[in-house]
PALUM-395643 format. One record per residue (C-alpha): residue number from 1; x, y, z; residue in one letter. Coordinates in nm, 4 decimals. Example, Ala and Ser with C-alpha at 12.3 -4.5 7.8 and 13.67 -1.06 7.14 Angstrom:
REM residues 2
[1 [1.2300 -0.4500 0.7800] "A"]
[2 [1.3670 -0.1060 0.7140] "S"]
//
This chain:
REM residues 468
[1 [0.0000 0.0000 0.0000] "M"]
[2 [0.1229 0.3487 -0.0902] "E"]
[3 [0.2667 0.5445 0.2024] "T"]
[4 [0.1425 0.9022 0.2164] "K"]
[5 [0.4173 1.1620 0.2082] "K"]
[6 [0.3806 1.4809 0.4184] "P"]
[7 [0.2518 1.7858 0.2328] "F"]
[8 [0.5641 1.9758 0.3355] "E"]
[9 [0.7561 1.7730 0.0799] "R"]
[10 [0.5746 1.9546 -0.2001] "Y"]
[11 [0.7495 2.2770 -0.1007] "L"]
[12 [1.0622 2.1458 -0.2739] "I"]
[13 [0.8863 2.2102 -0.6070] "L"]
[14 [0.8748 2.5827 -0.5287] "Y"]
[15 [1.2442 2.6254 -0.4377] "I"]
[16 [1.3503 2.7313 -0.7935] "P"]
[17 [1.0754 2.9948 -0.8037] "W"]
[18 [1.1615 3.1284 -0.4581] "A"]
[19 [1.5328 3.1404 -0.5407] "L"]
[20 [1.4718 3.3113 -0.8765] "A"]
[21 [1.2478 3.5650 -0.7029] "L"]
[22 [1.5126 3.6278 -0.4351] "L"]
[23 [1.7741 3.7040 -0.7047] "L"]
[24 [1.5497 3.9070 -0.9354] "K"]
[25 [1.7883 4.2042 -0.9157] "S"]
[26 [2.0096 4.0143 -1.1628] "D"]
[27 [1.7730 3.9224 -1.4502] "P"]
[28 [2.0206 3.6862 -1.6202] "V"]
[29 [2.0832 3.4821 -1.3054] "V"]
[30 [1.7148 3.4937 -1.2119] "S"]
[31 [1.6077 3.3756 -1.5575] "Y"]
[32 [1.8466 3.0799 -1.5661] "F"]
[33 [1.7518 2.9683 -1.2141] "I"]
[34 [1.3839 2.9767 -1.3163] "A"]
[35 [1.4519 2.8041 -1.6499] "W"]
[36 [1.6672 2.5293 -1.4980] "L"]
[37 [1.4095 2.5041 -1.2198] "G"]
[38 [1.1642 2.3321 -1.4531] "S"]
[39 [1.4196 2.0579 -1.5211] "F"]
[40 [1.4652 2.0243 -1.1446] "F"]
[41 [1.0875 1.9805 -1.1053] "I"]
[42 [1.0863 1.7179 -1.3816] "F"]
[43 [1.3561 1.5298 -1.1916] "F"]
[44 [1.1687 1.5449 -0.8596] "I"]
[45 [0.8440 1.4233 -1.0206] "V"]
[46 [1.0026 1.1346 -1.2135] "Y"]
[47 [1.2241 1.0271 -0.9231] "S"]
[48 [0.9105 0.9245 -0.7322] "G"]
[49 [1.0304 1.1164 -0.4249] "W"]
[50 [0.6901 1.2852 -0.3829] "L"]
[51 [0.4785 0.9940 -0.5018] "K"]
[52 [0.5787 0.6718 -0.6829] "P"]
[53 [0.4934 0.6462 -1.0507] "L"]
[54 [0.2547 0.3636 -1.1556] "P"]
[55 [0.4363 0.0305 -1.1416] "S"]
[56 [0.1822 -0.1939 -1.3160] "D"]
[57 [0.3304 -0.1116 -1.6587] "R"]
[58 [0.6770 -0.0257 -1.7864] "T"]
[59 [0.7576 0.3427 -1.8429] "I"]
[60 [0.7492 0.2797 -2.2188] "A"]
[61 [0.4027 0.1298 -2.1814] "G"]
[62 [0.2481 0.4269 -2.0008] "Q"]
[63 [0.3856 0.7327 -2.1823] "L"]
[64 [0.0331 0.8625 -2.2525] "M"]
[65 [-0.0335 0.9175 -1.8808] "L"]
[66 [-0.0678 1.2892 -1.7921] "P"]
[67 [0.2461 1.2819 -1.5778] "V"]
[68 [0.4408 1.2050 -1.8969] "F"]
[69 [0.2707 1.3267 -2.2153] "I"]
[70 [0.0829 1.6295 -2.0792] "V"]
[71 [0.3582 1.7481 -1.8472] "Q"]
[72 [0.6371 1.7075 -2.1032] "I"]
[73 [0.4527 1.8769 -2.3910] "I"]
[74 [0.2574 2.1408 -2.1978] "F"]
[75 [0.5356 2.2403 -1.9587] "I"]
[76 [0.8127 2.1827 -2.2119] "G"]
[77 [0.6472 2.4152 -2.4636] "Y"]
[78 [0.5505 2.6702 -2.1986] "M"]
[79 [0.8597 2.6901 -1.9792] "A"]
[80 [1.1581 2.5305 -2.1528] "C"]
[81 [1.1504 2.6667 -2.5088] "T"]
[82 [1.2025 3.0296 -2.3987] "S"]
[83 [1.5796 2.9767 -2.3821] "I"]
[84 [1.6212 3.0756 -2.7488] "F"]
[85 [1.4291 3.3986 -2.6948] "Y"]
[86 [1.6454 3.4845 -2.3956] "F"]
[87 [1.9682 3.4012 -2.5780] "L"]
[88 [1.8487 3.6269 -2.8582] "N"]
[89 [1.8041 3.9084 -2.6046] "L"]
[90 [2.1613 3.8450 -2.4884] "L"]
[91 [2.2865 3.9078 -2.8415] "G"]
[92 [2.2973 3.5580 -2.9859] "V"]
[93 [2.1173 3.6051 -3.3152] "N"]
[94 [2.1694 3.2806 -3.5036] "D"]
[95 [2.2538 2.9159 -3.4499] "L"]
[96 [2.6281 2.9824 -3.4828] "S"]
[97 [2.6265 3.1614 -3.1484] "G"]
[98 [2.7501 3.4853 -3.2993] "A"]
[99 [2.5901 3.8120 -3.2060] "G"]
[100 [2.6382 4.1602 -3.0753] "S"]
[101 [2.6495 4.2213 -2.7010] "L"]
[102 [2.6188 4.5977 -2.7508] "F"]
[103 [2.2494 4.5942 -2.8389] "S"]
[104 [2.1251 4.4285 -2.5180] "I"]
[105 [1.8020 4.5788 -2.3857] "D"]
[106 [1.8101 4.5469 -2.0061] "K"]
[107 [1.4374 4.6193 -1.9762] "N"]
[108 [1.3593 4.3295 -2.2093] "S"]
[109 [1.5902 4.1019 -2.0088] "L"]
[110 [1.4127 4.1929 -1.6855] "E"]
[111 [1.0716 4.1372 -1.8418] "L"]
[112 [1.1740 3.7974 -1.9813] "A"]
[113 [1.3098 3.6916 -1.6414] "A"]
[114 [0.9876 3.8174 -1.4792] "Y"]
[115 [0.7774 3.5973 -1.7100] "C"]
[116 [1.0081 3.2980 -1.6683] "Q"]
[117 [0.9567 3.3159 -1.2912] "R"]
[118 [0.5835 3.2800 -1.3531] "F"]
[119 [0.6552 2.9822 -1.5792] "Y"]
[120 [0.8447 2.7942 -1.3094] "V"]
[121 [0.5768 2.8847 -1.0528] "L"]
[122 [0.3184 2.7499 -1.2989] "A"]
[123 [0.5167 2.4265 -1.3383] "H"]
[124 [0.5407 2.3804 -0.9606] "A"]
[125 [0.1656 2.4414 -0.9160] "A"]
[126 [0.0784 2.2088 -1.2071] "F"]
[127 [0.2996 1.9303 -1.0675] "A"]
[128 [0.1510 1.9785 -0.7193] "S"]
[129 [-0.2073 1.9416 -0.8426] "G"]
[130 [-0.1233 1.6437 -1.0625] "L"]
[131 [0.0763 1.4469 -0.8045] "I"]
[132 [-0.1651 1.5147 -0.5172] "L"]
[133 [-0.4500 1.3669 -0.7267] "C"]
[134 [-0.2482 1.0730 -0.8596] "M"]
[135 [-0.3992 0.7469 -0.7315] "R"]
[136 [-0.2565 0.4231 -0.8738] "Y"]
[137 [-0.3435 0.1442 -0.9166] "P"]
[138 [-0.6927 0.2462 -1.0228] "I"]
[139 [-0.9852 0.0367 -0.9037] "K"]
[140 [-1.1538 -0.0693 -1.2273] "Q"]
[141 [-1.5328 -0.0473 -1.2606] "K"]
[142 [-1.5433 -0.1975 -1.6106] "Y"]
[143 [-1.3341 -0.4402 -1.8112] "K"]
[144 [-1.2837 -0.5306 -2.1756] "I"]
[145 [-1.1763 -0.8593 -2.3250] "D"]
[146 [-0.8208 -0.8166 -2.4535] "N"]
[147 [-0.9128 -1.0243 -2.7584] "Q"]
[148 [-1.1620 -0.7528 -2.8578] "K"]
[149 [-0.9307 -0.4591 -2.7984] "L"]
[150 [-0.7637 -0.4360 -3.1405] "A"]
[151 [-1.0986 -0.4667 -3.3206] "N"]
[152 [-1.2611 -0.2047 -3.0960] "V"]
[153 [-0.9842 0.0430 -3.1792] "L"]
[154 [-1.0295 -0.0337 -3.5485] "F"]
[155 [-1.4080 0.0207 -3.5309] "I"]
[156 [-1.3722 0.3476 -3.3350] "V"]
[157 [-1.1263 0.4782 -3.5941] "A"]
[158 [-1.3733 0.4078 -3.8754] "I"]
[159 [-1.6922 0.5159 -3.6946] "A"]
[160 [-1.5586 0.8545 -3.5838] "C"]
[161 [-1.4727 0.9668 -3.9374] "L"]
[162 [-1.8313 1.0108 -4.0660] "P"]
[163 [-1.9338 1.1532 -3.7270] "L"]
[164 [-1.6636 1.4164 -3.7671] "S"]
[165 [-1.7862 1.5106 -4.1140] "V"]
[166 [-2.1501 1.5155 -3.9967] "L"]
[167 [-2.0762 1.7435 -3.6988] "A"]
[168 [-1.8720 1.9747 -3.9208] "D"]
[169 [-2.1736 2.0296 -4.1443] "N"]
[170 [-2.4231 2.1058 -3.8669] "I"]
[171 [-2.4218 2.4642 -3.7469] "S"]
[172 [-2.3184 2.4945 -3.3840] "G"]
[173 [-2.1628 2.1464 -3.3581] "L"]
[174 [-1.8241 2.2178 -3.5148] "T"]
[175 [-1.6430 2.1612 -3.1847] "Q"]
[176 [-1.7629 1.7991 -3.1860] "F"]
[177 [-1.6105 1.7604 -3.5301] "S"]
[178 [-1.2654 1.8280 -3.3822] "Y"]
[179 [-1.3300 1.5770 -3.1047] "Q"]
[180 [-1.4337 1.2950 -3.3387] "F"]
[181 [-1.1535 1.3750 -3.5826] "S"]
[182 [-0.8936 1.3593 -3.3047] "S"]
[183 [-1.0489 1.0411 -3.1649] "L"]
[184 [-1.0408 0.8786 -3.5080] "S"]
[185 [-0.6750 0.9703 -3.5527] "F"]
[186 [-0.5699 0.8405 -3.2089] "I"]
[187 [-0.7776 0.5216 -3.2501] "A"]
[188 [-0.6366 0.4592 -3.5983] "G"]
[189 [-0.2785 0.5157 -3.4846] "T"]
[190 [-0.3269 0.2949 -3.1777] "L"]
[191 [-0.4938 0.0278 -3.3938] "A"]
[192 [-0.1945 0.0404 -3.6291] "L"]
[193 [0.0428 -0.0082 -3.3363] "A"]
[194 [-0.1660 -0.3117 -3.2281] "F"]
[195 [-0.2116 -0.4570 -3.5767] "A"]
[196 [0.1563 -0.4624 -3.6811] "I"]
[197 [0.2815 -0.6979 -3.4023] "P"]
[198 [-0.0322 -0.9148 -3.4367] "L"]
[199 [0.0267 -0.9541 -3.8109] "G"]
[200 [-0.3287 -0.8511 -3.9051] "K"]
[201 [-0.2794 -0.7707 -4.2736] "G"]
[202 [-0.6114 -0.6012 -4.3562] "F"]
[203 [-0.6201 -0.3980 -4.0337] "N"]
[204 [-0.2576 -0.2922 -4.0812] "T"]
[205 [-0.3111 -0.1826 -4.4422] "L"]
[206 [-0.6304 0.0084 -4.3624] "F"]
[207 [-0.4722 0.1808 -4.0612] "C"]
[208 [-0.1674 0.2791 -4.2680] "I"]
[209 [-0.3960 0.4361 -4.5291] "L"]
[210 [-0.5929 0.6120 -4.2540] "L"]
[211 [-0.2711 0.7402 -4.0984] "Y"]
[212 [-0.1434 0.8695 -4.4334] "I"]
[213 [-0.4762 1.0447 -4.4888] "S"]
[214 [-0.4616 1.2065 -4.1450] "N"]
[215 [-0.0997 1.3098 -4.1972] "F"]
[216 [-0.1860 1.4705 -4.5304] "Y"]
[217 [-0.4741 1.6599 -4.3671] "Q"]
[218 [-0.2241 1.7822 -4.1077] "A"]
[219 [0.0099 1.8987 -4.3839] "L"]
[220 [-0.2616 2.1083 -4.5509] "I"]
[221 [-0.4015 2.2455 -4.2237] "S"]
[222 [-0.1544 2.5332 -4.2153] "G"]
[223 [-0.0596 2.4548 -3.8540] "F"]
[224 [0.2554 2.2952 -3.7146] "K"]
[225 [0.1006 2.1129 -3.4183] "E"]
[226 [-0.1044 1.8495 -3.6100] "P"]
[227 [0.2026 1.7499 -3.8123] "I"]
[228 [0.4248 1.7145 -3.5053] "I"]
[229 [0.1533 1.5316 -3.3074] "V"]
[230 [0.0953 1.2870 -3.5964] "S"]
[231 [0.4565 1.1703 -3.5884] "V"]
[232 [0.4942 1.1903 -3.2101] "L"]
[233 [0.1864 0.9805 -3.1271] "V"]
[234 [0.2767 0.7040 -3.3731] "L"]
[235 [0.6267 0.6878 -3.2248] "G"]
[236 [0.4917 0.6683 -2.8675] "I"]
[237 [0.2466 0.3891 -2.9528] "F"]
[238 [0.5070 0.1834 -3.1400] "L"]
[239 [0.7846 0.2398 -2.8862] "Y"]
[240 [0.6927 -0.0420 -2.6393] "P"]
[241 [0.7163 -0.3038 -2.9177] "S"]
[242 [0.9933 -0.1535 -3.1327] "Y"]
[243 [1.2202 0.0524 -2.9060] "K"]
[244 [1.5328 0.0491 -3.1272] "K"]
[245 [1.3486 0.1136 -3.4538] "V"]
[246 [1.1484 0.4006 -3.3051] "V"]
[247 [1.4603 0.5577 -3.1539] "T"]
[248 [1.6528 0.5314 -3.4811] "I"]
[249 [1.3696 0.6589 -3.7036] "I"]
[250 [1.1388 0.8821 -3.5015] "F"]
[251 [1.3934 1.0874 -3.3051] "V"]
[252 [1.5679 1.2106 -3.6234] "P"]
[253 [1.2235 1.2571 -3.7838] "A"]
[254 [1.1163 1.4918 -3.5031] "M"]
[255 [1.4397 1.6899 -3.5355] "L"]
[256 [1.3888 1.7213 -3.9119] "L"]
[257 [1.0339 1.8437 -3.8560] "L"]
[258 [1.1563 2.1222 -3.6290] "F"]
[259 [1.4234 2.2113 -3.8843] "A"]
[260 [1.2000 2.2255 -4.1924] "F"]
[261 [0.8512 2.3100 -4.0630] "L"]
[262 [0.9156 2.6861 -4.0310] "P"]
[263 [0.9795 2.7200 -4.4051] "T"]
[264 [0.7048 2.4782 -4.5050] "Y"]
[265 [0.4423 2.6472 -4.2893] "N"]
[266 [0.5369 2.9983 -4.3991] "H"]
[267 [0.5232 2.9164 -4.7703] "V"]
[268 [0.2030 2.7121 -4.7362] "F"]
[269 [0.0154 2.9867 -4.5504] "R"]
[270 [0.1424 3.2525 -4.7866] "E"]
[271 [-0.0072 3.0679 -5.0828] "N"]
[272 [-0.3134 2.8867 -4.9388] "A"]
[273 [-0.4315 3.1515 -4.6952] "W"]
[274 [-0.3473 3.4325 -4.9324] "G"]
[275 [-0.5974 3.2928 -5.1810] "G"]
[276 [-0.3346 3.2430 -5.4498] "N"]
[277 [-0.3836 2.8660 -5.4938] "V"]
[278 [-0.5807 2.5826 -5.3359] "D"]
[279 [-0.4463 2.3693 -5.0503] "S"]
[280 [-0.3221 2.0866 -5.2738] "D"]
[281 [-0.1127 2.3182 -5.4909] "D"]
[282 [0.0050 2.5173 -5.1874] "A"]
[283 [0.1258 2.1908 -5.0336] "Y"]
[284 [0.3369 2.1128 -5.3434] "K"]
[285 [0.4816 2.4650 -5.3573] "I"]
[286 [0.5620 2.4597 -4.9861] "A"]
[287 [0.7236 2.1156 -5.0102] "L"]
[288 [0.9425 2.2310 -5.2989] "D"]
[289 [1.0432 2.5471 -5.1117] "A"]
[290 [1.1250 2.3417 -4.8018] "T"]
[291 [1.3578 2.1096 -4.9909] "I"]
[292 [1.5364 2.4127 -5.1355] "N"]
[293 [1.4782 2.6382 -4.8371] "Q"]
[294 [1.6235 2.9851 -4.8317] "D"]
[295 [1.4646 3.1817 -4.5507] "E"]
[296 [1.5843 3.4701 -4.3385] "S"]
[297 [1.4667 3.6832 -4.0494] "G"]
[298 [1.1727 3.5552 -3.8480] "D"]
[299 [1.1092 3.2842 -4.1081] "D"]
[300 [1.4556 3.1332 -4.0589] "S"]
[301 [1.5172 2.8375 -3.8298] "L"]
[302 [1.6549 3.0714 -3.5633] "W"]
[303 [1.3536 3.2998 -3.6027] "G"]
[304 [1.1293 2.9978 -3.5517] "F"]
[305 [1.3097 2.8999 -3.2309] "F"]
[306 [1.3036 3.2549 -3.0945] "V"]
[307 [0.9541 3.3758 -3.1804] "Y"]
[308 [0.7397 3.0758 -3.2744] "R"]
[309 [0.8626 2.7808 -3.0702] "L"]
[310 [0.8020 2.9803 -2.7511] "S"]
[311 [0.5215 3.2172 -2.6489] "E"]
[312 [0.7262 3.4197 -2.4010] "I"]
[313 [0.7443 3.7142 -2.6420] "D"]
[314 [0.3642 3.7416 -2.6268] "M"]
[315 [0.3673 3.6942 -2.2488] "F"]
[316 [0.6047 3.9907 -2.2114] "T"]
[317 [0.3652 4.2021 -2.4197] "S"]
[318 [0.0818 4.1328 -2.1751] "F"]
[319 [0.3109 4.1792 -1.8742] "A"]
[320 [0.4014 4.5297 -1.9931] "R"]
[321 [0.0423 4.6474 -1.9537] "S"]
[322 [-0.0910 4.4364 -1.6627] "T"]
[323 [-0.1211 4.5353 -1.3843] "P"]
[324 [0.0497 4.8754 -1.4425] "D"]
[325 [-0.2001 5.0083 -1.6993] "Y"]
[326 [-0.4738 4.7451 -1.7070] "I"]
[327 [-0.5928 4.5924 -1.3804] "D"]
[328 [-0.6182 4.2178 -1.3235] "Y"]
[329 [-0.9392 4.0643 -1.4598] "Y"]
[330 [-1.0222 3.8678 -1.1462] "G"]
[331 [-1.2917 3.6090 -1.2264] "F"]
[332 [-1.4102 3.7857 -1.5457] "D"]
[333 [-1.2264 3.5458 -1.7779] "L"]
[334 [-1.3621 3.2434 -1.5878] "V"]
[335 [-1.7156 3.3829 -1.6216] "K"]
[336 [-1.6638 3.4313 -1.9952] "Q"]
[337 [-1.5416 3.0714 -2.0203] "A"]
[338 [-1.8649 2.9590 -1.8518] "G"]
[339 [-2.0730 3.1485 -2.1089] "I"]
[340 [-1.8844 2.9877 -2.3969] "V"]
[341 [-1.9822 2.6369 -2.2796] "I"]
[342 [-2.3380 2.6837 -2.4121] "V"]
[343 [-2.3400 2.5398 -2.7689] "P"]
[344 [-2.4252 2.7819 -3.0481] "R"]
[345 [-2.6781 2.5204 -3.1602] "F"]
[346 [-2.8925 2.6213 -2.8584] "F"]
[347 [-2.7829 2.9877 -2.8507] "W"]
[348 [-2.7339 3.1138 -3.2079] "P"]
[349 [-2.6597 3.4703 -3.0896] "S"]
[350 [-2.3891 3.3594 -2.8458] "K"]
[351 [-2.0911 3.5993 -2.8475] "P"]
[352 [-1.8004 3.4863 -3.0640] "S"]
[353 [-1.5367 3.3091 -2.8559] "T"]
[354 [-1.2654 3.4560 -3.0757] "E"]
[355 [-1.3997 3.8090 -3.0173] "D"]
[356 [-1.4175 3.7586 -2.6400] "L"]
[357 [-1.0575 3.6403 -2.6254] "V"]
[358 [-0.9217 3.9019 -2.8644] "M"]
[359 [-1.0731 4.1867 -2.6624] "E"]
[360 [-0.8059 4.1506 -2.3930] "R"]
[361 [-0.5422 4.1192 -2.6642] "V"]
[362 [-0.6492 4.4552 -2.8084] "Y"]
[363 [-0.6711 4.6128 -2.4625] "N"]
[364 [-0.3115 4.5135 -2.3908] "A"]
[365 [-0.1939 4.6521 -2.7247] "G"]
[366 [-0.0477 4.3182 -2.8334] "V"]
[367 [-0.2028 4.3694 -3.1784] "V"]
[368 [-0.4007 4.6608 -3.3193] "H"]
[369 [-0.7780 4.6392 -3.3288] "R"]
[370 [-0.8987 4.5438 -3.6759] "G"]
[371 [-0.5715 4.3791 -3.7805] "S"]
[372 [-0.5997 4.0393 -3.9457] "N"]
[373 [-0.3898 3.8662 -3.6784] "V"]
[374 [-0.4854 3.6179 -3.4075] "S"]
[375 [-0.2806 3.6458 -3.0874] "A"]
[376 [-0.4800 3.4469 -2.8343] "K"]
[377 [-0.3084 3.4280 -2.4935] "P"]
[378 [-0.1936 3.0936 -2.3569] "A"]
[379 [-0.3495 2.9436 -2.0430] "Y"]
[380 [-0.0691 3.0645 -1.8150] "V"]
[381 [-0.1053 3.4181 -1.9537] "V"]
[382 [-0.4794 3.4159 -1.8806] "D"]
[383 [-0.3945 3.2935 -1.5303] "A"]
[384 [-0.1539 3.5866 -1.4899] "Y"]
[385 [-0.4067 3.8350 -1.6289] "L"]
[386 [-0.6649 3.7060 -1.3817] "S"]
[387 [-0.4614 3.7548 -1.0657] "G"]
[388 [-0.0858 3.7671 -1.1066] "G"]
[389 [0.1046 3.5316 -0.8765] "M"]
[390 [-0.2067 3.3977 -0.7018] "L"]
[391 [-0.3883 3.3572 -1.0336] "G"]
[392 [-0.1026 3.1514 -1.1808] "V"]
[393 [-0.0768 2.9280 -0.8734] "F"]
[394 [-0.4514 2.8547 -0.8478] "L"]
[395 [-0.5140 2.8132 -1.2217] "A"]
[396 [-0.2197 2.5794 -1.2765] "L"]
[397 [-0.2899 2.3758 -0.9633] "F"]
[398 [-0.6463 2.3195 -1.0906] "V"]
[399 [-0.5069 2.2382 -1.4367] "Y"]
[400 [-0.2750 1.9683 -1.3007] "G"]
[401 [-0.5496 1.8208 -1.0829] "A"]
[402 [-0.7981 1.8230 -1.3732] "A"]
[403 [-0.5783 1.6344 -1.6206] "V"]
[404 [-0.5015 1.3677 -1.3621] "Q"]
[405 [-0.8582 1.3221 -1.2352] "L"]
[406 [-1.0058 1.3065 -1.5868] "I"]
[407 [-0.7440 1.0537 -1.6994] "S"]
[408 [-0.8173 0.8344 -1.3969] "Q"]
[409 [-1.1921 0.8630 -1.4573] "K"]
[410 [-1.1383 0.7527 -1.8179] "A"]
[411 [-0.9427 0.4475 -1.7012] "E"]
[412 [-1.2210 0.3580 -1.4547] "Q"]
[413 [-1.4895 0.3837 -1.7224] "L"]
[414 [-1.3028 0.2137 -2.0066] "F"]
[415 [-1.1270 -0.0772 -1.8395] "G"]
[416 [-0.7735 0.0505 -1.8029] "G"]
[417 [-0.4887 0.2365 -1.9657] "Y"]
[418 [-0.5272 0.1460 -2.3340] "V"]
[419 [-0.8900 0.2456 -2.3908] "L"]
[420 [-0.9082 0.4910 -2.1007] "G"]
[421 [-0.5956 0.7030 -2.1192] "T"]
[422 [-0.4283 0.6165 -2.4509] "A"]
[423 [-0.7507 0.6432 -2.6559] "L"]
[424 [-1.0259 0.8380 -2.4792] "I"]
[425 [-0.8189 1.0826 -2.2730] "F"]
[426 [-0.5590 1.1438 -2.5446] "S"]
[427 [-0.8205 1.1618 -2.8183] "G"]
[428 [-1.0813 1.3816 -2.6541] "L"]
[429 [-0.8688 1.5934 -2.4204] "F"]
[430 [-0.5715 1.6678 -2.6437] "Q"]
[431 [-0.6254 2.0395 -2.5782] "I"]
[432 [-0.4553 1.9791 -2.2406] "F"]
[433 [-0.1303 1.9276 -2.4300] "W"]
[434 [-0.1214 2.2935 -2.5290] "R"]
[435 [-0.3314 2.4833 -2.2764] "G"]
[436 [-0.5153 2.7513 -2.4741] "L"]
[437 [-0.7133 3.0507 -2.3464] "S"]
[438 [-0.9641 2.9913 -2.0646] "F"]
[439 [-1.2657 3.0122 -2.2973] "E"]
[440 [-1.1367 2.7625 -2.5536] "F"]
[441 [-1.0010 2.5229 -2.2919] "L"]
[442 [-1.3038 2.5048 -2.0627] "L"]
[443 [-1.5467 2.4705 -2.3536] "N"]
[444 [-1.3475 2.1872 -2.5099] "S"]
[445 [-1.2898 2.0019 -2.1803] "V"]
[446 [-1.6552 2.0277 -2.0717] "F"]
[447 [-1.7985 1.8881 -2.3947] "W"]
[448 [-1.5229 1.6298 -2.4300] "S"]
[449 [-1.6214 1.5008 -2.0870] "Y"]
[450 [-1.9850 1.4737 -2.1994] "I"]
[451 [-1.8711 1.2929 -2.5148] "T"]
[452 [-1.6642 1.0539 -2.3010] "M"]
[453 [-1.9709 0.9612 -2.0952] "L"]
[454 [-2.1814 0.9073 -2.4098] "I"]
[455 [-1.9175 0.6786 -2.5649] "I"]
[456 [-1.9039 0.4831 -2.2386] "H"]
[457 [-2.2818 0.4326 -2.2466] "K"]
[458 [-2.2647 0.3092 -2.6066] "I"]
[459 [-1.9852 0.0600 -2.5349] "L"]
[460 [-2.1647 -0.0773 -2.2275] "T"]
[461 [-2.4948 -0.1012 -2.4195] "A"]
[462 [-2.3235 -0.3251 -2.6776] "Y"]
[463 [-2.1480 -0.5266 -2.4028] "N"]
[464 [-1.8071 -0.4231 -2.5273] "I"]
[465 [-1.7435 -0.2977 -2.1773] "L"]
[466 [-1.8598 -0.5182 -1.8908] "E"]
[467 [-1.8958 -0.4402 -1.5209] "K"]
[468 [-1.6234 -0.5884 -1.3037] "V"]
//
């Protein structure tokens, strides 16, 4: 039986933040303490010193648990990628390490260090909420026959495709289209990972075709995340069975994606979104430009690392105005998120979520009103705008607790890790990987939870899931 550790132990997670705050008079030292602090928190969490990690599966076999996939992607993107931005402020302006130290803006350094301290506080609060709610092994309420598992994944992958198209064509139900599309992709990828070792020829071929189709849709989406997630998820699912192959192929593949995606995305958007050509032709033009890439400035690889890989530049823009010129929002953003939950299908005149979010962007002067640019704040920025230090702590503690509790609920309802966490949680609650604005996040999580319960009812009605 798990021995409960005293709550005082959790204070160790906040040491980097406290130390960075104590040394804030030196922004360079303060920044690096805060930045390295996230790696310290990763170490504490994965060492099991606060609470042991689940032992019923190997680490490779449980990478989709929130403590791994959500923490690594969400925190890694939020808190660890800012290093390039900070190095750029220090005068390093390309990958060679060359740069001018005479153009350093001390105000910008202080602001970046200020934001990084909130990042490490956010990481500590997130880890606290997640670990405090972590309860393994989970007492199962339902079970599924392992012989049915591969076929169930295959059926879910097929069934969710038409549901996605149907929801996309019904006014007010577009958000469900994203859910079913994501669920189909995760189910298809998981089914492929099951089918290959089992030698199921038809299932393997169909899942490969489905994966290729999904990957192509990611390529013509105009966004980087779907492309990266497509490769990452397949690698994670195949890793337990093919560790060496995945390491040899997928690690270099991820590095190549980060190297070439900036050029591909820029050229694709320029052509497809500019109305010059359709998506298929834009894809070919972008692919050709990527192979022969010649980019500079913000569209270069260094520009991608500095301004696009991290969102700290946007965070500093909000921090300049709040709370000095614009007061904290308090619970206003949470109230707006509650309004957004009501589907447009039932409330056709519901305020636009995009407009609600962009209003605070305009107020902060991040972009000019009327400009054709979307600059939605990340979750941690909304937490800061709501209440500064206290807002970040509370919002990120709730975030960590929510991802863990929902994942555990999914495992209870769907008979364990594979259907519960790897499929349902990862398919329906993928928004947790990025942490968008309050309104988008709460709306997606609320309706994904409802969808999860409906899917559970369907699977129990057809005796696919049986009570323990």
